[in-house]
VEXMIZA-572749 format. One record per residue (C-alpha): residue number from 1; residue in three letters; x, z, y. Coordinates in pm, whole numbers, plus 32768, in hexadecimal, padded with zeros to 4 digits. Layout:
# VEXMIZA-572749
(r NUM,"Ala",(X,Z,Y))
...
//
This chain:
# VEXMIZA-572749
(r 1,"Unk",(7B24,7B9B,8064))
(r 2,"Unk",(7AC6,7CA1,7F63))
(r 3,"Unk",(7BDB,7D96,7FB7))
(r 4,"Unk",(7B7E,7ED8,8066))
(r 5,"Unk",(7C3E,7FB8,8154))
(r 6,"Unk",(7BD4,8105,81E7))
(r 7,"Unk",(7C58,824F,8265))
(r 8,"Unk",(7C01,837D,818E))
(r 9,"Unk",(7BD5,849E,8282))
(r 10,"Unk",(7BCB,85A3,816C))
(r 11,"Unk",(7D19,853A,80D4))
(r 12,"Unk",(7DAA,84B4,821C))
(r 13,"Unk",(7E21,8370,817F))
(r 14,"Unk",(7DD9,81FB,8199))
(r 15,"Unk",(7D45,815F,8061))
(r 16,"Unk",(7D74,7FEF,8015))
(r 17,"Unk",(7CB3,7F69,7EEB))
(r 18,"Unk",(7D26,7E13,7E77))
(r 19,"Unk",(7C2F,7D3D,7DB5))
(r 20,"Unk",(7CB7,7BF3,7D38))
(r 21,"Unk",(7DD4,7B31,7DD3))
(r 22,"Unk",(7E6D,7B95,7F23))
(r 23,"Unk",(7EBA,7A81,801F))
(r 24,"Unk",(7FAC,7A6E,8142))
(r 25,"Unk",(7E86,7A5E,8234))
(r 26,"Unk",(7DF5,7B9D,81A0))
(r 27,"Unk",(7F48,7C47,81BB))
(r 28,"Unk",(7F50,7C09,8332))
(r 29,"Unk",(7DEB,7C89,835B))
(r 30,"Unk",(7E2B,7DC8,8295))
(r 31,"Unk",(7F75,7E07,8346))
(r 32,"Unk",(7EB7,7E1C,848E))
(r 33,"Unk",(7DB4,7EFE,83EB))
(r 34,"Unk",(7EC3,7FF4,8376))
(r 35,"Unk",(7F30,8025,84DD))
(r 36,"Unk",(7DCB,8041,855D))
(r 37,"Unk",(7D59,8139,8452))
(r 38,"Unk",(7E8B,8218,8479))
(r 39,"Unk",(7E78,8231,85F4))
(r 40,"Unk",(7E9B,83A3,864B))
(r 41,"Unk",(7E9B,8416,84DF))
(r 42,"Unk",(7F89,8528,8468))
(r 43,"Unk",(8011,8467,8339))
(r 44,"Unk",(806C,82F9,8306))
(r 45,"Unk",(8027,82DE,8194))
(r 46,"Unk",(7F6C,81EA,80B4))
(r 47,"Unk",(7ED8,81D4,7F5C))
(r 48,"Unk",(7EC4,806E,7EDE))
(r 49,"Unk",(7DD3,803C,7DBC))
(r 50,"Unk",(7E49,7F10,7CF1))
(r 51,"Unk",(7D71,7F4A,7BBD))
(r 52,"Unk",(7C9E,7E14,7C09))
(r 53,"Unk",(7DB2,7D5B,7CC2))
(r 54,"Unk",(7E35,7C02,7C74))
(r 55,"Unk",(7F6D,7B54,7CEF))
(r 56,"Unk",(800C,7B45,7E46))
(r 57,"Unk",(7FFF,79E5,7ECF))
(r 58,"Unk",(8176,79B5,7EFA))
(r 59,"Unk",(82C8,7A4E,7F43))
(r 60,"Unk",(826E,7A2B,80B4))
(r 61,"Unk",(8137,7B00,807A))
(r 62,"Unk",(8209,7C15,7FDF))
(r 63,"Unk",(8301,7C03,80FE))
(r 64,"Unk",(81EE,7C13,8205))
(r 65,"Unk",(814C,7D37,814D))
(r 66,"Unk",(8292,7DFB,8164))
(r 67,"Unk",(82BB,7DA0,82D3))
(r 68,"Unk",(8159,7E13,8322))
(r 69,"Unk",(818A,7F5E,826A))
(r 70,"Unk",(82CB,7F93,832C))
(r 71,"Unk",(8229,7F35,847A))
(r 72,"Unk",(8112,8031,8435))
(r 73,"Unk",(8222,8133,83EC))
(r 74,"Unk",(8188,8185,829B))
(r 75,"Unk",(8253,82A1,8204))
(r 76,"Unk",(81C6,82A9,80A3))
(r 77,"Unk",(810A,81B7,7FC3))
(r 78,"Unk",(806F,821A,7E75))
(r 79,"Unk",(8016,80EE,7D9C))
(r 80,"Unk",(7F05,8127,7C9A))
(r 81,"Unk",(7EE2,8042,7B6F))
(r 82,"Unk",(7FFA,7F4C,7BB8))
(r 83,"Unk",(8057,7E5D,7AA1))
(r 84,"Unk",(81BC,7E43,7A22))
(r 85,"Unk",(8212,7D11,7AF7))
(r 86,"Unk",(8195,7DB6,7C37))
(r 87,"Unk",(825A,7EF3,7BEE))
(r 88,"Unk",(8396,7E2A,7BB0))
(r 89,"Unk",(8377,7D64,7CF5))
(r 90,"Unk",(832D,7E9F,7DBF))
(r 91,"Unk",(8457,7F57,7D29))
(r 92,"Unk",(853F,7E38,7D83))
(r 93,"Unk",(84BB,7E36,7EE8))
(r 94,"Unk",(84EC,7FAE,7F02))
(r 95,"Unk",(8654,7F92,7E87))
(r 96,"Unk",(869A,7E78,7F7C))
(r 97,"Unk",(861B,7F56,8094))
(r 98,"Unk",(8514,7E61,8110))
(r 99,"Unk",(8405,7F66,80D0))
(r 100,"Unk",(8459,809D,8198))
(r 101,"Unk",(833C,8174,8114))
(r 102,"Unk",(8368,8258,7FEA))
(r 103,"Unk",(8294,81DC,7ECE))
(r 104,"Unk",(8238,821B,7D66))
(r 105,"Unk",(814B,8199,7C5C))
(r 106,"Unk",(802F,8250,7BB4))
(r 107,"Unk",(7F31,8205,7AA4))
(r 108,"Unk",(7E41,8309,7B2D))
(r 109,"Unk",(7DB1,8329,7C8D))
(r 110,"Unk",(7DC1,84A7,7C8E))
(r 111,"Unk",(7F35,849E,7C39))
(r 112,"Unk",(7F6C,83B4,7D61))
(r 113,"Unk",(7EB5,84A2,7E4C))
(r 114,"Unk",(7F85,85CB,7DD4))
(r 115,"Unk",(80C8,8508,7E09))
(r 116,"Unk",(805F,84A1,7F6A))
(r 117,"Unk",(8005,8607,7FC6))
(r 118,"Unk",(8150,8692,7F40))
(r 119,"Unk",(8214,85A0,801E))
(r 120,"Unk",(8183,862E,815F))
(r 121,"Unk",(826B,86F7,823B))
//
């Protein structure tokens, strides 16, 4: 597994960096990590770096990813570097209501951070 996940104390956000394809097994692992990393934190936000990402294994993987984000009560997700297909799938899921978190897509990491910070109440 080449993907990385960590909590950025300075920005108070979880970072998930995807490298290569993303499997169902990895989705379950990272879903548990979201909950663990956000324990006692003031914000439930994520930045997902997809610049080196590949494909999601299956429709089931996408569904589980949404479920895990919802279980972790993630409020906002900023996607950096998503390709056109990933953006389209995510927008459909948002419209269907299966992803409860607010989300948007960014080409630049700094833009994603600014968006996340503006969404804080």
